[in-house]
C-alpha positions, 0 to 999 in steps of 0.5 A: 259873023252870021249865026247859022240857020242850023243853030236853035234853042232846043226848049222850042222844040220841047215846047211845041211837042207839049203844046201838040200833046195838049192839043192847044191848036185845037182850042186857041187861034194862031195869034194866042199860040204865038203870044203863049209861045213867047211867054213860055220861052221867056221863062225857060233858059236857053239851050242852043244846039245845032244838031238833034242828034247831039241831044239824043246822044249826049243828054242824060235821061234825067236832064231831059226829064228836068227839061221836060218838067220845066216846059210843063210848069212854064206852059201852065204858068203861061196859060194862066197868065194869058187867060187872065190878061187876054180879055 
């Protein structure tokens, strides 16, 4: 069985949105961002979906808030880790 290209981890989208909000692409090169993405996602649970619309209609606001908060914490911790270990 092949996993469909449609299936993805919803946290990936939330992480990329948070990176954009922080304008990390203006501060760091592509290699740093790629490594940072891995470090961040490894701290978060998986939340696989096929369609974005599923999350829009079926995700309670409280759960969405919790997911976004988890992303912020993971990004902050990962940035600190990367800064310490990237010299």
